[in-house]
MARPAFI-817807 format. One line per 3 residues: number of its first residue (from 0); their letters; for each residue x, y, z of C-alpha. Coordinates in pm, 1 decimal. Each point is the difference from the previous one (the first is absolute). Example, Ala and Ser with C-alpha at 12.3 -4.5 7.8 and 13.67 -1.06 7.14 Angstrom:
BEGIN
0> as> 1230.0 -450.0 780.0 | 137.0 344.0 -66.0
# end
This chain:
BEGIN
0> mia> 2352.1 -1094.2 1117.1 | 64.8 -317.0 -149.0 | 27.8 72.1 -375.4
3> alk> -51.7 338.3 -147.4 | -269.5 24.3 -268.4 | 88.6 201.6 -312.6
6> see> -290.3 264.2 -6.8 | -53.5 248.0 283.8 | -374.3 -133.3 37.6
9> hsq> 112.6 -358.2 81.2 | 263.2 158.5 235.1 | -271.2 160.0 207.0
12> lql> -204.5 -309.7 -1.3 | 314.4 -178.6 193.3 | 9.9 282.7 232.5
15> ver> -334.3 -21.1 97.3 | -7.1 -371.1 -2.1 | 304.3 -1.3 242.4
18> edi> -222.2 185.1 254.1 | -274.8 -262.2 -30.1 | 252.9 -283.7 35.7
21> ede> 131.7 143.8 336.9 | -357.7 4.2 112.3 | -49.9 -337.7 -66.7
24> edl> 315.9 -112.1 135.7 | -100.9 173.9 325.0 | -306.3 -194.8 26.5
27> fea> 186.9 -306.8 -50.3 | 255.0 65.9 260.8 | -247.8 82.5 256.7
30> idk> -93.9 -365.6 -15.6 | 349.0 -149.5 -27.4 | 188.3 241.3 214.5
33> hse> 356.2 -24.4 30.4 | 28.2 -306.1 -221.1 | 362.6 63.8 -71.6
36> lrd> 269.5 -141.4 203.3 | 119.7 326.2 119.3 | 243.1 0.6 253.3
39> sav> -175.2 245.3 230.0 | -327.0 -188.5 -4.2 | 162.3 -351.0 101.3
42> isq> 250.7 125.3 212.7 | -263.8 166.9 206.0 | -115.4 -367.3 28.4
45> gin> 333.1 -120.3 139.3 | 143.4 -140.4 -307.2 | 353.5 155.8 -71.2
48> agd> 101.7 146.4 -344.1 | 244.8 -283.8 -73.0 | -284.5 -249.7 -23.6
51> vkk> -181.5 210.4 -218.8 | 303.1 4.0 -235.5 | 23.1 -361.6 -11.4
54> lqd> -384.5 -16.1 -98.2 | 63.0 251.5 -274.4 | 304.2 -186.1 -151.1
57> agi> -220.1 -282.9 -25.2 | -244.1 176.0 -194.7 | -266.2 101.9 268.6
60> ytc> -83.1 352.4 32.6 | -331.5 45.2 109.6 | -209.7 -167.5 292.4
63> ngl> -242.0 -142.2 -257.3 | 298.1 -169.6 -165.5 | 147.6 -128.0 338.2
66> mmh> -348.8 -168.7 62.1 | -5.4 -164.5 -302.2 | 297.1 -211.7 110.7
69> tkk> -8.9 -294.3 213.9 | 208.7 -2.6 321.8 | 188.3 -277.7 -134.8
72> nlt> 107.3 200.3 -290.9 | 82.8 303.6 210.5 | 217.8 -194.3 244.4
75> gik> 182.3 -119.2 -310.4 | 129.0 351.2 -33.9 | 361.6 39.1 146.1
78> gls> -2.5 145.6 322.5 | -345.4 -36.9 104.9 | -105.2 -268.6 272.8
81> eak> -322.3 -128.1 74.7 | -55.8 245.0 298.0 | 85.8 296.8 -210.5
84> vdk> -224.0 -104.9 -282.0 | -287.1 -25.9 251.9 | 84.5 349.9 149.7
87> ice> 11.7 130.1 -363.6 | -340.7 -143.0 -95.2 | -160.1 110.3 327.9
90> aae> 123.0 340.3 -75.5 | -105.6 5.0 -359.3 | -358.4 -108.4 135.5
93> kiv> -17.6 310.2 204.5 | 81.4 229.2 -299.0 | -234.2 -150.1 -237.2
96> nfg> -324.6 -203.5 32.7 | 28.5 -326.5 -128.4 | -326.6 -143.4 143.0
99> yit> -358.8 35.9 -110.5 | -139.6 309.1 -151.2 | -354.0 85.2 -111.9
102> gsd> -118.9 -27.6 -366.1 | -24.1 395.3 6.4 | 369.2 10.5 95.9
105> all> 85.5 -248.1 -270.8 | -212.7 206.8 -267.1 | 202.7 305.9 118.3
108> rrk> 325.5 -178.2 -75.3 | -109.6 -107.0 -347.1 | -26.4 380.1 -75.4
111> svv> 379.2 -8.0 -25.5 | -7.4 -238.8 -270.8 | 72.9 156.2 -357.1
114> rit> -84.7 -105.8 -345.6 | 245.7 54.9 -275.7 | -111.9 33.7 -340.9
117> tgs> 119.3 -240.8 -274.3 | -48.0 243.0 -263.9 | -299.5 -191.4 -138.7
120> qal> -329.6 143.2 95.2 | -169.9 -316.2 -44.0 | 242.1 -221.6 207.4
123> del> 0.9 272.2 254.6 | -389.5 -54.7 10.2 | 30.1 -374.2 16.5
126> lgg> 261.5 16.8 291.1 | -209.2 255.7 184.8 | 208.6 298.7 -72.1
129> gie> 336.6 -156.9 -64.8 | 277.1 -201.0 140.4 | -68.1 -1.2 402.5
132> tsa> 265.3 86.4 251.7 | 24.2 -248.0 307.3 | -66.2 -274.1 -245.2
135> ite> 169.3 -237.6 -255.0 | -78.3 36.8 -360.4 | 109.7 -291.3 -199.5
138> afg> 15.9 -12.9 -390.3 | 84.0 -327.1 -182.2 | 19.0 -78.2 -353.4
141> efr> 244.8 -132.1 -296.0 | 288.8 206.6 -120.6 | -95.1 327.1 -159.2
144> sgk> -339.3 -1.1 131.3 | -1.1 350.6 154.3 | 106.3 -65.2 374.2
147> tql> 329.9 181.9 -7.6 | -150.8 300.1 -209.0 | -252.2 36.1 265.9
150> aht> 272.1 16.6 265.3 | 172.9 257.7 -190.5 | -324.0 214.6 -33.9
153> lcv> -56.9 -33.5 405.4 | 349.8 127.7 47.5 | -112.1 332.0 -144.3
156> stq> -383.9 16.2 131.7 | 95.6 -85.6 345.6 | 168.8 342.1 32.5
159> lpt> -293.2 186.0 -140.8 | -173.2 202.5 286.9 | -315.1 -173.7 148.7
162> smr> -223.5 256.9 -164.6 | 123.8 -144.0 -344.4 | -57.4 -369.8 158.4
165> ggn> 348.7 -62.9 71.4 | 202.1 -85.3 302.6 | 200.9 314.7 63.3
168> gkv> 290.7 -224.7 91.8 | 314.0 -169.4 -104.8 | 56.4 -349.6 -165.3
171> ayi> 226.9 -282.7 90.2 | 68.1 -241.6 -311.3 | 163.3 -353.1 55.6
174> dte> 91.8 -154.4 -328.3 | 59.4 -373.8 -22.3 | 5.8 -51.0 -375.2
177> gtf> 168.8 326.0 -113.9 | -310.5 162.6 -173.5 | 17.7 330.8 155.2
180> rpd> 51.8 265.9 -251.6 | 33.4 365.1 101.2 | -10.3 124.2 -353.2
183> riv> -389.6 -129.1 9.0 | -75.3 217.8 277.9 | 79.5 320.3 -177.2
186> pia> -292.3 -5.3 -266.1 | -227.7 -128.1 269.0 | 102.4 316.8 234.8
189> erf> -55.2 213.2 -304.9 | -360.1 -159.9 -33.4 | -93.7 111.7 336.1
192> gmd> 164.7 344.4 -42.1 | 274.1 -77.6 270.1 | 375.6 74.0 0.1
195> aga> 162.1 -322.1 -109.8 | 313.4 64.5 184.1 | -175.2 63.1 340.3
198> vld> -200.6 -297.0 -66.1 | 303.4 -235.9 -43.6 | 157.4 178.2 321.2
201> nii> -282.2 -134.3 187.2 | 28.0 -373.4 -97.9 | 270.5 -210.0 176.9
204> yar> 80.4 -287.5 -195.3 | 198.4 -326.2 96.7 | 77.8 -311.7 -220.6
207> ayt> -21.2 -330.7 184.8 | 186.2 -308.7 -103.9 | -82.7 -266.1 283.1
210> yeh> -294.4 -50.8 208.4 | 172.9 88.0 298.7 | 131.8 336.5 -162.1
213> qyn> -373.1 58.2 -74.9 | -82.1 -54.6 373.5 | 258.0 211.4 116.6
216> lll> -95.9 293.5 -227.6 | -332.1 -35.4 158.0 | 137.3 12.1 353.2
219> gla> 195.2 313.4 -85.9 | -315.9 182.6 -129.1 | -104.1 54.1 354.5
222> akm> 273.3 246.7 75.0 | -115.7 207.6 -302.5 | -366.8 -23.0 28.0
225> see> 10.2 119.9 369.0 | 188.1 315.2 -111.8 | -154.4 97.8 -339.9
228> pfr> -361.5 -9.4 -150.1 | -14.6 -309.2 -192.6 | -331.3 -114.4 -167.4
231> lli> 100.4 -280.2 -222.0 | 221.8 -327.1 -2.7 | 22.9 -178.1 -324.3
234> vds> 154.7 -348.6 -15.3 | 61.0 -136.7 -364.5 | -42.5 -285.0 27.8
237> via> -62.3 -136.5 334.7 | 52.5 -374.2 -84.0 | 287.6 -4.8 -259.0
240> lfr> 295.9 -40.4 244.4 | -172.9 -271.8 195.2 | -58.6 -202.6 -317.6
243> vdf> 380.0 53.2 -63.5 | 132.0 -76.3 355.8 | -253.0 -279.8 92.9
246> tgr> -24.3 -333.3 -165.3 | -269.2 -104.6 228.4 | -324.1 204.9 74.3
249> gel> 182.8 223.0 233.6 | -324.0 79.4 185.7 | 152.6 122.7 336.4
252> adr> 222.2 261.3 -180.2 | -307.4 115.1 -194.1 | -178.3 54.2 308.2
255> qml> 269.8 195.6 171.6 | 20.6 246.3 -281.6 | -377.0 44.5 -65.9
258> srl> -24.2 52.2 381.4 | 247.2 262.1 -23.1 | -160.5 182.7 -279.7
261> tki> -335.9 -10.2 213.1 | 164.3 151.2 284.3 | 150.1 263.6 -197.6
264> aee> -325.2 91.4 -161.9 | -184.3 25.5 324.8 | 271.1 145.1 207.3
267> fnv> 78.4 293.9 -227.6 | -341.9 28.0 -185.0 | 171.3 -64.5 -327.5
270> avy> -165.9 -164.9 -308.6 | 200.4 -328.9 -96.7 | -23.8 -83.5 -376.8
273> mtn> 171.6 -321.1 -88.2 | -5.1 -170.3 -342.2 | 28.3 -358.4 -25.3
276> qvi> 75.7 -285.1 -278.4 | -245.5 -285.6 -135.7 | 56.5 -349.3 -38.1
279> adp> -159.6 -245.7 -228.6 | -304.6 -173.6 181.9 | -60.4 -354.3 -140.0
282> ggg> -306.8 -54.6 187.0 | -167.5 301.9 -110.3 | -245.9 -146.6 -196.0
285> vfi> -54.7 -129.4 -337.4 | -207.7 325.0 -101.8 | 283.6 238.2 63.4
288> sdp> 218.7 3.5 -322.3 | 318.3 129.0 183.7 | -52.3 -45.0 385.9
291> kkp> 221.3 193.8 241.6 | -4.6 93.7 359.6 | 236.4 223.5 200.2
294> agg> 285.5 -128.1 171.9 | 32.3 -18.7 374.5 | -314.6 -194.2 61.7
297> hvl> -247.8 44.0 290.4 | 258.7 169.6 199.1 | 43.2 288.0 -213.4
300> aha> -368.1 20.7 -92.4 | -96.0 31.1 376.2 | 262.0 290.9 56.1
303> ati> -147.5 212.4 -279.9 | -284.1 242.4 88.4 | -80.8 38.7 -384.6
306> rlm> 110.2 -218.8 -309.8 | 9.3 137.7 -350.3 | 66.3 -240.5 -284.5
309> frk> 133.4 131.8 -331.3 | 0.5 -174.9 -325.3 | 85.8 88.8 -347.2
312> gkg> -285.2 57.0 -251.0 | -0.8 44.2 -362.9 | 318.3 179.3 -142.6
315> eqr> 81.1 252.2 268.8 | -319.9 -65.2 194.4 | 39.6 -61.1 362.2
318> vck> -296.5 -145.8 236.2 | -5.3 57.6 367.8 | -218.9 -210.6 225.6
321> tal> -54.8 40.7 379.0 | -201.5 -163.1 273.8 | -157.1 196.8 245.6
324> ekn> -369.7 -45.9 92.4 | -77.2 -83.5 -371.6 | 210.6 -96.5 -298.1
327> yyy> 73.3 280.7 -241.1 | 203.0 5.5 -320.8 | 178.4 300.4 -147.1
330> ive> 192.2 45.7 -284.9 | 261.0 294.1 32.5 | 79.5 287.3 -246.1
333> klf> 289.9 217.3 55.7 | -52.4 1.5 358.2 | -345.6 100.9 -11.7
336> ltk> -283.5 -244.4 11.3 | -341.5 53.0 -147.6 | -294.9 -201.7 127.7
339> asv> -229.3 -163.0 -238.0 | -332.7 -153.7 63.6 | -67.2 -224.8 284.2
342> sdn> -162.0 -336.1 -85.0 | -229.0 -226.2 214.3 | 300.4 -174.1 177.0
345> trr> 147.4 336.1 112.9 | 304.2 -35.7 -231.6 | 113.4 325.4 -119.5
348> ycr> 194.7 31.8 -345.4 | 227.2 269.7 -133.4 | 208.0 30.3 -328.6
351> ckg> 362.9 105.7 9.2 | 342.9 54.2 -157.6 | 208.0 -106.9 301.3
354> lks> 157.2 180.4 294.9 | 234.1 250.3 -142.6 | 84.5 354.1 117.0
357> a> -197.4 284.4 -184.2
# end
């Protein structure tokens, strides 16, 4: 059980939901059988436990994770020669199929994807049910536009059972700007009828001070995610330390960080929610009063599965825009969005008072 609900009725919902989750995991495990680098599995293929330990020390805990690394990177691990790497990769390919699969099998794998509620009915509808696992969701906007508040809400909603549109899992939070506030979790947990202490216990938090520290924290997550049921990784914000530590564009380091986030999302079926800063865009056009664009350029844009743009409205109003198949506009009201009329150009508008806990 992830986080105990206050009412007995909700507790029963969680017990029933855990049974449903186990059925879904059995279904997914049938496709990706023995994906973890268990000693018994790989030793039977002629790989010794010492080499498995070396891979785990390098942050590689599953066969999927192993095949996400090039042989050049693997030979860079101390104690692994080219011959050993070839043998390990060959053994992994015997355990898990990394070749072509049918479209039906791909659809079956998609059934393991979980959508986590944002606490807003209309925003969930816009996102197709909520924040998606095995994907990266980026939220960018200026200071105090609601990005971090949504992150705090997701810390709680992720721990709800899937019958209540949660993820039934734990949360990892990497903070690069010192914005995490555990006291803000308490009222949000109370709003969802959850025990605040249990919710906080299921959030692991780390404060990153350099881009190297941030990357090492991501590497260390593999060990925890291979042992415990995590469903959400939050990085707030993803680009801040790169803008401090690099005077130039630093695109190579950006790609390494984003590549690691993508691998974590797909390897452990977790949702990655990352916030991003905005920069002035002098070439934004003369018809835009205050042109801004997200930091990170095209490298970050291509890494994100879904991009959410937050901006301030009048007073305490906040506006959220996302680009999926069409452009939609929403204004957020106390974590709930109410959809208004849809105009001919498929833009939806909503009125609000800002992202705040109820």
